[in-house]
C-alpha positions in Angstrom: 11.1 3.3 -13.0 7.7 3.2 -14.5 7.6 2.9 -18.5 5.0 5.0 -20.0 5.4 4.0 -23.5 2.5 1.5 -25.1 4.2 -1.9 -25.7 3.9 -3.0 -29.6 1.9 -6.3 -30.4 5.5 -8.0 -31.1 6.8 -7.1 -27.7 3.4 -8.4 -26.2 3.9 -11.7 -28.0 7.3 -12.0 -26.7 6.2 -11.9 -23.1 3.1 -13.9 -23.8 5.3 -16.7 -24.4 7.9 -16.1 -21.7 6.1 -16.6 -18.6 9.6 -15.9 -16.6 9.1 -12.2 -18.1 5.7 -11.7 -16.4 5.3 -9.1 -13.8 4.5 -11.9 -11.2 7.5 -13.8 -11.5 9.6 -10.9 -11.0 8.2 -11.2 -7.4 9.8 -13.3 -4.5 8.9 -17.1 -4.7 7.0 -16.9 -1.7 4.7 -13.9 -3.5 4.2 -15.9 -6.3 3.2 -19.0 -4.7 0.6 -17.3 -2.6 -0.9 -15.6 -5.6 -1.2 -18.6 -7.6 -2.7 -20.9 -5.1 -5.1 -18.1 -4.0 -6.3 -18.0 -7.6 -6.6 -22.0 -8.3 -8.8 -21.9 -4.8 -11.0 -19.7 -6.3 -11.3 -20.9 -9.6 -11.9 -24.6 -8.1 -14.4 -23.3 -5.5 -16.3 -21.6 -8.6 -16.3 -24.6 -10.5 -17.8 -26.7 -7.8 -20.1 -23.7 -7.0 -21.6 -24.0 -10.7 -22.0 -27.3 -10.7 -24.0 -27.4 -7.4 -25.8 -24.1 -7.1 -29.2 -23.6 -8.9 -29.2 -20.4 -10.7 -32.8 -18.4 -10.0 -33.9 -15.3 -11.5 -34.4 -13.5 -8.6 -30.8 -13.9 -7.4 -29.6 -12.7 -10.6 -31.5 -10.1 -11.2 -30.2 -9.2 -7.4 -26.6 -9.6 -8.5 -27.1 -7.6 -11.7 -28.6 -4.7 -9.7 -25.6 -4.7 -7.1 -22.9 -5.3 -10.1 -24.5 -2.2 -11.9 -24.5 0.2 -8.5 -20.7 -0.7 -8.2 -20.0 0.0 -11.7 -21.5 3.6 -11.1 -19.1 3.8 -8.2 -16.0 3.0 -10.5 -17.1 5.5 -13.3 -17.3 8.1 -10.4 -13.6 7.0 -9.2 -12.9 7.7 -12.8 -14.0 10.9 -12.6 -12.0 12.0 -9.6 -8.9 10.2 -10.4 -6.9 7.4 -8.4 -3.8 7.8 -6.5 -1.0 5.3 -7.0 -0.2 2.4 -4.8 -2.6 0.9 -2.0 -6.3 2.4 -2.7 -8.8 2.5 -0.2 -12.4 2.4 -1.3 -16.0 1.6 -0.5 -16.6 -1.0 -3.2 -17.1 -3.5 0.0 -20.2 -1.7 0.4 -21.4 -3.8 -2.9 -19.6 -6.9 -1.7 -21.4 -7.2 1.5 -25.0 -7.6 0.1 -23.5 -9.8 -2.4 -22.2 -12.2 1.0 -25.3 -11.8 2.6 -28.5 -12.0 0.2 -27.0 -14.6 -2.5 -25.6 -18.0 -2.2 -21.8 -18.0 -1.8 -21.1 -18.9 -5.7 -22.3 -15.3 -6.5 -19.4 -13.9 -4.3 -17.0 -15.5 -6.0 -18.0 -14.2 -9.6 -19.6 -10.7 -8.7 -15.8 -9.5 -8.4 -14.9 -10.1 -12.1 -17.0 -7.6 -13.9 -16.4 -4.9 -11.4 -12.6 -5.5 -11.4 -12.4 -5.8 -15.1 -14.3 -2.1 -15.2 -11.5 -0.6 -13.0 -8.7 -2.3 -14.9 -10.2 -0.7 -18.7 -11.8 2.3 -17.4 -9.7 3.6 -14.4 -6.0 2.8 -14.4 -4.1 -0.3 -16.4 -2.8 -1.9 -13.5 -0.1 -4.5 -13.4 -2.7 -7.5 -14.3 -1.5 -9.9 -11.6 -2.2 -7.2 -9.0 -5.9 -6.9 -10.0 -6.1 -10.5 -10.5 -5.0 -11.0 -7.1 -7.2 -8.1 -5.3 -10.3 -9.7 -7.1 -9.4 -13.2 -5.6 -9.0 -11.6 -2.5 -12.6 -10.4 -2.4 -13.6 -13.5 -3.8 -12.6 -15.7 -1.4 -13.1 -13.5 1.7 -16.7 -13.0 0.3 -17.1 -16.9 -0.6 -16.1 -18.0 3.6 -18.3 -15.1 4.9 -21.2 -16.1 2.8 -20.9 -19.7 3.7 -20.9 -19.1 7.1 -24.1 -16.8 6.8 -26.3 -19.5 5.0 -25.0 -21.9 7.3 -26.5 -19.9 10.5 -29.2 -18.2 8.8 -30.9 -20.3 5.8 -33.5 -18.7 3.8 -35.7 -19.1 1.0 -36.0 -17.0 -2.0 -38.8 -14.2 -1.4 -41.1 -11.7 -3.1 -41.0 -8.5 -0.7 -42.9 -5.8 -2.5 -43.8 -7.3 -5.9 -40.3 -6.3 -7.2 -37.9 -9.4 -6.9 -36.1 -9.6 -3.7 -33.1 -11.5 -2.6 -32.4 -14.9 -1.3 -32.9 -14.8 2.2 -33.9 -11.7 2.4 -36.6 -12.1 5.1 -34.3 -14.0 7.3 -31.7 -10.9 7.2 -34.3 -8.4 8.3 -35.1 -10.9 11.6 -33.5 -10.2 14.8 -31.4 -13.4 14.3 -30.3 -12.4 11.0 -28.9 -9.0 11.8 -26.7 -10.5 14.5 -25.6 -13.2 11.9 -24.9 -10.3 9.2 -23.2 -8.2 11.6 -20.8 -11.2 12.1 -20.3 -12.1 8.6 -19.6 -8.4 7.3 -17.0 -8.3 10.0 -15.7 -12.0 9.1 -15.5 -10.8 5.3 -13.4 -7.5 6.4 -11.2 -9.3 8.3 -10.4 -12.1 5.9 -10.0 -9.7 3.2 -7.6 -7.7 5.4 -5.7 -10.6 6.3 -5.1 -12.2 2.8 -4.0 -8.6 1.6 -1.7 -8.4 4.8 -0.3 -12.1 3.7 0.9 -10.7 0.3 2.5 -7.6 2.1 4.1 -9.6 4.8 5.8 -11.9 2.1 6.7 -9.0 -0.2 8.2 -6.7 2.5 9.3 -9.2 5.4 10.7 -5.9 7.5 7.1 -4.0 7.4 5.7 -4.4 10.5 2.1 -5.6 10.4 0.5 -2.8 12.3 1.9 0.1 9.9 0.5 -1.8 7.0 -3.2 -2.7 7.2 -3.6 -2.4 10.6 -3.5 1.2 11.6 -6.3 3.0 13.3 -7.4 5.0 10.4 -7.9 1.7 8.2 -9.8 0.0 11.2 -11.9 3.0 11.4 -12.5 2.8 7.4 -13.0 -0.6 7.4 -16.0 -0.1 10.6 -17.5 2.6 8.0 -17.8 0.1 5.1 -19.1 -2.8 7.2 -21.9 -0.5 8.4 -22.7 1.0 4.9 -22.8 -2.7 3.5 -25.1 -3.7 5.9 -27.4 -0.6 5.4 -27.3 -1.7 1.9 -28.3 -5.1 2.5 -31.1 -4.8 4.6 -32.5 -2.0 2.0 -32.2 -4.5 -1.1 -33.6 -7.3 1.3 -36.8 -4.6 1.4 -36.6 -3.6 -2.6 -34.1 -3.4 -5.1 -35.7 0.2 -6.1 -33.8 1.3 -2.6 -30.5 1.1 -4.2 -31.4 4.5 -6.2 -31.8 5.8 -2.6 -28.5 4.5 -1.0 -26.5 5.3 -4.1 -26.0 8.9 -3.7 -24.6 9.0 -0.3 -22.2 6.0 -0.7 -21.0 8.1 -3.9 -20.4 11.0 -1.5 -18.5 8.9 1.0 -16.4 7.5 -1.8 -15.8 10.7 -3.4 -14.5 12.1 0.2 -12.4 9.0 0.8 -10.6 9.3 -2.6 -10.2 12.8 -2.2 -8.1 12.7 0.9 -6.1 9.9 -0.7 -5.2 12.0 -3.5 -3.9 14.8 -1.2 -1.8 12.2 0.4 -0.9 10.8 -2.7 0.4 14.7 -3.7 2.9 14.4 -0.5 4.1 11.2 -1.2 6.8 9.5 -3.0 4.9 6.5 -5.0 7.7 4.2 -5.3 8.9 4.3 -1.5 5.9 5.9 0.2 8.2 8.7 1.9 7.3 12.5 1.6 8.3 13.7 -1.8 10.7 16.4 -2.1 8.5 19.3 -2.3 6.8 18.0 0.9 9.7 17.5 3.0 11.1 20.6 2.4 7.8 22.0 3.3 8.1 20.2 6.9 11.7 20.9 7.1 11.3 24.7 6.7 8.6 24.6 9.4 11.0 22.3 11.9 13.9 24.6 10.9 11.9 28.0 11.9 10.8 26.4 15.4 14.5 25.7 16.2 15.8 28.9 15.4 13.0 30.4 17.5 13.6 28.1 20.7 17.2 27.5 20.4 17.1 23.9 19.9 19.7 21.8 17.9 18.9 20.4 14.4 20.5 18.4 11.9 20.0 17.4 8.1 21.2 13.9 6.5 21.4 13.2 2.9 21.8 9.3 2.1 22.6 8.1 -0.9 22.8 4.8 -2.3 26.5 3.5 -3.3 26.6 2.2 -7.2 22.8 2.3 -7.6 23.1 2.3 -11.1 25.1 -0.9 -11.2 22.1 -2.2 -9.7 19.5 -1.2 -12.2 21.7 -2.4 -14.9 22.5 -5.7 -13.7 19.0 -6.6 -12.1 16.8 -4.3 -14.0 14.5 -1.6 -12.8 11.9 -3.4 -10.9 14.5 -4.8 -8.5 15.8 -1.3 -8.5 12.6 0.0 -7.2 12.5 -2.9 -4.8 16.0 -1.8 -3.1 14.5 1.7 -3.0 11.9 0.7 -1.1 14.2 -1.5 1.2 16.1 1.2 1.8 13.3 3.4 2.7 11.9 1.1 5.2 15.1 0.4 6.6 15.5 4.3 7.4 12.1 4.9 8.5 12.6 1.6 11.1 15.8 3.6 12.8 14.5 6.9 13.1 12.1 8.3 15.8 8.5 9.3 15.2 9.0 12.9 14.8 12.1 12.7 12.5 11.1 13.9 8.8 12.4 11.5 6.2 11.7 11.8 2.5 13.1 10.9 -1.2 15.0 13.4 -2.5 15.0 12.1 -5.9 16.9 9.2 -7.9 18.7 7.0 -5.3 19.1 10.0 -2.7 17.0 10.3 0.6 16.8 13.3 3.2 16.3 13.2 6.8 15.5 16.3 9.0 16.7 15.1 13.0 14.6 18.0 15.4 16.6 18.3 18.5 19.8 16.3 17.4 23.2 17.9 18.3 26.3 17.0 16.5 27.0 13.6 18.4 23.5 12.5 18.1 23.4 13.1 14.5 26.5 11.1 13.9 25.2 8.6 15.8 22.0 8.2 14.0 23.6 8.5 10.5 25.8 5.6 11.4 23.1 3.6 12.8 21.2 4.1 9.3 24.5 3.4 7.6 24.8 0.2 9.5 21.1 -1.0 9.2 21.0 -0.6 4.9 24.2 -2.3 4.8 22.8 -5.4 6.6 19.4 -5.4 4.4 19.5 -8.3 1.7 17.0 -8.1 -1.0 16.1 -11.7 -2.4 16.3 -12.0 -6.6 15.9 -15.1 -7.6 18.7 -17.3 -6.5 20.6 -14.5 -5.3 20.7 -11.7 -3.1 21.1 -7.6 -3.5 22.9 -5.8 -0.9 23.6 -2.2 -1.3 25.4 0.3 0.8 24.9 4.1 1.7 27.1 6.9 2.1 25.3 9.8 4.3 26.3 13.8 4.5 25.6 15.4 8.0 25.0 19.1 8.0 24.3 20.9 11.6 22.1 24.0 12.1 24.0 27.1 13.1 27.3 25.0 12.8 26.8 24.6 8.8 24.3 27.1 8.2 21.4 29.0 9.5 18.5 28.1 6.5 17.4 24.7 4.6 19.4 26.0 1.8 22.8 26.5 3.5 22.3 23.2 5.4 21.6 21.0 2.2 24.6 22.3 0.4 26.9 21.5 3.5 25.4 18.1 3.6 25.5 17.5 0.2 29.3 18.6 0.3 29.6 15.9 3.2 28.2 13.5 0.9 30.6 13.9 -1.8 33.6 14.0 1.0 32.0 10.3 1.8 31.9 8.9 -1.9 35.4 10.3 -2.7 36.6 8.8 0.7 35.4 5.2 -0.4 31.7 5.2 0.0 29.8 3.4 2.9 30.7 5.8 5.3 29.3 9.0 7.2 31.1 12.5 6.7 30.6 16.2 8.0 31.4 19.3 5.4 34.1 20.6 7.6 35.0 17.8 10.3 38.3 19.4 11.3 36.9 22.8 11.8 34.5 21.2 14.4 36.5 18.8 15.7 34.4 15.8 14.6 36.7 12.9 12.5 35.3 11.5 9.7 33.3 8.2 10.3 33.5 5.3 7.9 32.7 1.9 7.7 35.8 0.2 9.4 36.0 2.8 12.0 35.1 1.8 15.7 31.9 3.5 17.3 32.1 7.0 18.4 32.2 5.8 22.1 35.1 3.6 21.5 37.2 6.5 20.2 36.4 8.8 22.9 34.3 11.5 20.8 
């Protein structure tokens, strides 16, 4: 649950002097240690860089021009709107020129103004997440910049009467281009690995390939690297060429954000599953296909048992993590073409195309067992939950989605009335399938 009211000054003071109430410290200990370590390393490198780097006017002008271009992109993002959750943008287009054209110190410092602008002009995100994002970009940029300047050292140059960039002449040489491509890829890989590490620590059950290594993300990374290299070369020629490259970058970013906004309109922000409207739209399509072809189909309604007690005992932030954990467990136990969504509150809905009665009960029992084995670490203890599941079959319990949902909901109430943590059918006796419970043996062992 997200609180929409603005905190008062008094509540801000209470939270400020109670570190355990900060949002960071509601995360698993591994995540807290990871974030604190990353930020501390960045601060230490920045202090050392400030003591060892000579600041030059040409470099400061280049950094200011790149940051100003990034600020224009941030303002464009604000006007279009931002989806919830992890957002892909093209700000790497502006990080890469800093990495390649300026000393490593600038890679540590330039993310700060842009992320401050994002925080106060676009969306007031949780502070530690915004700081973590800036720290990841800074550390990845510093690493790539250090490697590039070790491979291709270059002096400060004036290319056309306008202040150029440090290392600009080296960049546009054949050797410099090869090193630039290598280090731009290194920056992207480091950035992705650091983010994947945080995701892995916060949600250990999430497969690596489905978080940040999917094909679409790799394609976006490749586009970002290519555009960033183009911007770097143009900056090396003249900073005035930023005015030429800025409009196409804005157009690419707008297209990317628009696609993410469309996806966000179909998904539940807390779990990443389809929301109720999107799930219903897909379910109706699958139902029409099943009726036309004569294939079986099943609907499941999954409800977390005693979820209110979890919220009352541990707080709504932990409740949100439980929702995400259950959603992840459900997703991992289903086939690629099964359709799962969040119906509302603590209820989830699953559509099983091609599943007959035996298969639907088998899948439902597998889901129930898997969720019951999921333990969420909270401070010095763990939170475990169980689920009750109602099952309804096409043509057996109804011929349209409304009838199937009503039948599955009735079965869910039967499961809760029977003691929870079990799978039920709405008319078990009529169809000859006994009610499943947590203590029952598997269907194969009972001869069903």
